[in-house]
C-alpha positions as CSV (number, residue, x, y, z in Angstrom):
1,M,-4.3,-13.6,-21.8
2,S,-2.5,-10.3,-21.3
3,I,-2.5,-9.0,-17.7
4,V,-1.1,-5.6,-16.9
5,L,-1.0,-3.9,-13.6
6,H,-0.8,-0.1,-13.9
7,Q,0.9,1.1,-10.7
8,F,3.0,3.3,-8.5
9,P,6.0,1.1,-7.5
10,S,6.0,2.7,-4.0
11,S,2.5,2.5,-2.7
12,H,0.9,0.3,0.0
13,Y,-2.4,0.1,-1.9
14,N,-0.6,-1.0,-5.0
15,D,1.3,-3.6,-3.0
16,K,-2.0,-5.1,-2.0
17,A,-2.6,-6.0,-5.6
18,R,0.9,-7.1,-6.3
19,W,0.7,-9.4,-3.3
20,G,-2.5,-10.9,-4.5
21,L,-1.1,-11.5,-7.9
22,A,2.1,-13.0,-6.4
23,W,0.1,-15.2,-3.9
24,K,-2.0,-16.7,-6.7
25,G,1.0,-17.1,-9.0
26,I,-0.5,-15.0,-11.8
27,A,1.9,-14.0,-14.5
28,H,1.5,-10.3,-15.4
29,Q,3.3,-7.2,-16.5
30,K,3.7,-4.0,-14.5
31,K,3.6,-0.5,-16.0
32,S,4.8,2.1,-13.6
33,Y,3.8,5.8,-13.5
34,L,5.0,8.9,-11.7
35,P,2.5,10.4,-9.2
36,G,0.8,13.4,-10.7
37,L,1.9,12.5,-14.2
38,H,-0.4,9.5,-14.2
39,V,-3.7,11.2,-14.2
40,K,-4.4,11.5,-18.0
41,S,-3.2,7.9,-18.6
42,M,-5.5,6.5,-15.8
43,Q,-8.4,8.6,-17.1
44,R,-8.0,7.2,-20.6
45,L,-7.6,3.7,-19.3
46,S,-10.2,3.4,-16.6
47,G,-12.4,6.6,-16.6
48,Q,-11.0,7.7,-13.2
49,T,-7.7,9.2,-12.1
50,Q,-6.3,6.9,-9.4
51,T,-3.8,4.1,-9.6
52,L,-3.9,1.2,-9.3
53,V,-5.6,-0.3,-12.3
54,L,-5.6,-3.9,-13.5
55,D,-6.1,-4.7,-17.2
56,L,-7.2,-8.3,-17.2
57,G,-7.3,-9.3,-20.8
58,G,-9.2,-6.1,-21.7
59,E,-11.3,-6.1,-18.5
60,V,-10.2,-3.0,-16.6
61,V,-10.7,-2.7,-12.9
62,A,-9.5,0.1,-10.6
63,G,-8.8,-0.1,-6.8
64,S,-7.1,-2.7,-4.7
65,G,-10.2,-4.1,-3.2
66,A,-12.0,-4.5,-6.5
67,I,-8.9,-6.0,-8.1
68,L,-8.5,-8.6,-5.3
69,A,-12.2,-9.5,-5.6
70,L,-11.8,-10.0,-9.4
71,L,-8.7,-12.2,-8.9
72,E,-10.5,-14.3,-6.3
73,E,-13.3,-14.8,-8.8
74,R,-11.2,-15.6,-11.8
75,F,-8.3,-17.4,-10.1
76,P,-9.9,-19.4,-7.2
77,E,-6.7,-21.4,-6.5
78,K,-5.0,-20.4,-3.2
79,P,-8.1,-18.5,-2.0
80,L,-7.8,-15.3,0.0
81,L,-11.3,-15.5,1.4
82,P,-12.3,-18.1,4.0
83,A,-14.9,-20.7,3.0
84,D,-16.8,-20.2,6.2
85,T,-19.4,-17.5,5.7
86,A,-18.9,-15.7,9.0
87,L,-15.1,-15.7,8.7
88,R,-15.4,-14.4,5.1
89,S,-17.6,-11.5,6.2
90,E,-15.1,-10.7,9.0
91,A,-12.1,-10.8,6.7
92,L,-13.9,-8.5,4.2
93,A,-14.8,-6.1,7.1
94,V,-11.1,-6.0,8.2
95,Q,-10.1,-5.2,4.7
96,K,-12.6,-2.4,4.4
97,R,-11.6,-0.8,7.7
98,F,-7.9,-0.9,6.9
99,D,-8.6,0.4,3.4
100,D,-10.8,3.2,4.6
101,E,-9.0,4.2,7.8
102,V,-5.5,2.8,8.3
103,G,-4.2,3.1,4.7
104,P,-5.0,6.8,4.5
105,A,-3.6,7.5,8.0
106,V,-0.3,5.8,7.1
107,R,0.0,7.7,3.9
108,A,-0.8,11.1,5.5
109,A,1.6,10.6,8.3
110,A,4.4,9.6,5.9
111,F,3.7,12.5,3.6
112,S,3.8,14.9,6.5
113,V,7.5,14.4,6.7
114,L,8.6,13.1,3.3
115,F,7.7,16.1,1.2
116,D,10.2,18.2,3.1
117,Y,12.8,16.2,1.2
118,P,12.0,16.4,-2.5
119,A,15.2,14.6,-3.7
120,Y,14.3,11.6,-1.5
121,V,10.6,11.7,-2.7
122,A,11.9,11.6,-6.3
123,Q,14.0,8.6,-5.3
124,V,11.2,6.8,-3.7
125,F,8.5,7.4,-6.3
126,G,10.8,7.7,-9.4
127,R,11.9,4.1,-9.5
128,P,12.2,2.4,-12.0
129,Q,11.9,5.4,-14.3
130,P,14.8,6.5,-16.5
131,A,17.3,9.0,-15.0
132,L,16.1,11.9,-17.1
133,K,12.5,11.3,-16.2
134,R,13.4,11.1,-12.5
135,F,15.3,14.4,-12.8
136,V,12.4,16.2,-14.4
137,Y,10.1,14.8,-11.7
138,R,12.4,16.0,-9.0
139,M,12.3,19.5,-10.5
140,M,8.5,19.5,-10.5
141,L,8.1,18.4,-6.8
142,P,8.4,21.8,-5.2
143,K,5.5,23.1,-7.2
144,A,3.5,20.0,-6.3
145,K,4.2,20.2,-2.6
146,G,1.4,22.6,-1.8
147,R,-1.2,20.4,-3.6
148,V,0.0,17.4,-1.7
149,Q,-0.2,19.3,1.6
150,K,-3.7,20.3,0.9
151,A,-4.9,16.9,-0.4
152,Y,-3.5,15.0,2.5
153,R,-3.9,17.7,5.2
154,T,-0.2,17.3,6.1
155,L,0.0,20.8,7.7
156,D,-2.9,20.1,10.0
157,K,-1.1,18.9,13.1
158,E,-4.2,17.7,14.9
159,Y,-5.2,15.6,11.9
160,I,-1.7,14.1,11.5
161,Q,-1.7,13.2,15.2
162,R,-5.1,11.5,14.7
163,C,-3.5,9.6,11.8
164,I,-0.5,8.6,14.0
165,D,-3.0,7.4,16.7
166,T,-4.9,5.4,14.0
167,V,-1.6,3.6,13.1
168,N,-0.9,2.9,16.7
169,A,-4.3,1.4,17.2
170,A,-4.0,-0.7,14.1
171,L,-0.7,-2.2,15.3
172,D,-2.4,-2.9,18.7
173,E,-5.3,-4.6,16.9
174,V,-2.9,-6.8,14.9
175,V,-1.2,-8.0,18.1
176,E,-4.6,-8.7,19.7
177,R,-6.1,-10.5,16.7
178,T,-3.1,-12.6,15.9
179,A,-2.2,-13.7,19.4
180,E,-3.8,-17.2,19.2
181,T,-3.5,-18.2,15.5
182,G,-1.0,-15.8,14.0
183,H,-3.6,-14.5,11.6
184,M,-6.1,-11.7,11.6
185,V,-9.2,-13.9,10.9
186,G,-9.3,-17.6,11.4
187,G,-6.2,-19.8,11.3
188,T,-5.0,-19.3,7.7
189,F,-3.6,-16.5,5.5
190,T,-6.5,-14.4,4.2
191,I,-7.3,-11.1,2.6
192,A,-7.4,-9.7,6.1
193,D,-3.7,-10.5,6.7
194,L,-2.7,-9.4,3.2
195,T,-4.4,-6.0,3.6
196,A,-3.3,-5.3,7.1
197,A,0.3,-6.1,6.3
198,A,0.5,-4.3,3.0
199,L,-1.2,-1.1,4.4
200,L,1.0,-1.0,7.5
201,A,4.2,-1.6,5.4
202,P,5.2,2.1,5.0
203,A,4.9,2.5,8.7
204,V,7.3,-0.3,9.5
205,N,9.5,-0.7,6.4
206,P,9.6,-4.4,5.7
207,D,12.6,-5.9,4.1
208,H,10.9,-6.6,0.7
209,P,12.1,-5.0,-2.5
210,D,8.6,-3.8,-3.4
211,M,8.2,-1.8,-0.2
212,K,11.5,-1.2,1.4
213,R,12.4,2.5,1.3
214,P,15.7,3.6,-0.2
215,E,18.6,4.3,2.2
216,P,19.7,6.5,3.7
217,Q,16.3,7.8,4.9
218,P,15.7,11.3,6.2
219,E,16.1,11.5,9.9
220,A,12.6,12.9,10.3
221,A,11.2,9.8,8.5
222,L,13.2,7.5,10.8
223,E,12.0,9.4,13.9
224,L,8.3,9.1,12.8
225,T,8.5,5.4,12.3
226,R,10.9,4.4,15.0
227,G,8.2,3.5,17.6
228,W,6.2,1.6,15.0
229,R,9.1,-0.5,13.9
230,E,9.7,-1.6,17.5
231,H,6.0,-2.5,18.0
232,Q,5.1,-6.2,18.2
233,G,2.6,-5.6,15.4
234,A,5.6,-4.7,13.2
235,Q,7.1,-8.1,13.8
236,W,3.9,-9.7,12.6
237,V,4.0,-7.5,9.4
238,Y,7.6,-8.7,8.8
239,R,6.5,-12.3,9.3
240,M,3.7,-11.9,6.8
241,Y,6.1,-10.5,4.1
242,S,8.7,-13.2,4.9
243,H,6.4,-16.2,4.9
244,F,3.6,-15.3,2.5
245,R,5.1,-13.0,0.0
């Protein structure tokens, strides 16, 4: 069966699906797109405009949560959902909250500084595209900057501060939840751990090839994430990537 993940290489939501596929040992292909230039392809493929999209032998599913649910159904080995009903509900609730609140906050905070450095943005999101395509994308970014600022409210300083506060609270929650067992829910690796670690990854820059940002980073990006990288919650994210990815 042909399995293809249509993705942005540098995206925390996309990494949720990559992690699920890797955890379950599912052989698949990856097809990468440039942000902005992906819209028509995603529309034709899935009837909506966002990455990521999984084509599972002709069954097309969009969104990291839906993709992980499908993988759990079709590939039950190495489950990501606890067998216990209460723990399962809790793990899914953690996933939803991080999907709805933490992931967008991390993204908006990052975009609030990164899009002042179009060459670096092209480097981050242009991999692994050919050099010519990366160059064209780099030339397009100044025109796209205004749309990004509007879409993610990156010029709204109060909103960005709320996003930063949301990330701080998420890291605090990770420390509190994992203090006894090392895991977000129960005593084993679950979808709650995967989701929290993947969606916090851009804030703490784990040493994994799928999520580690290119060096050298802009000083403004380093300044934004410095406190997060030193947080105890960041150490947990690093452990999750090291031990379970």
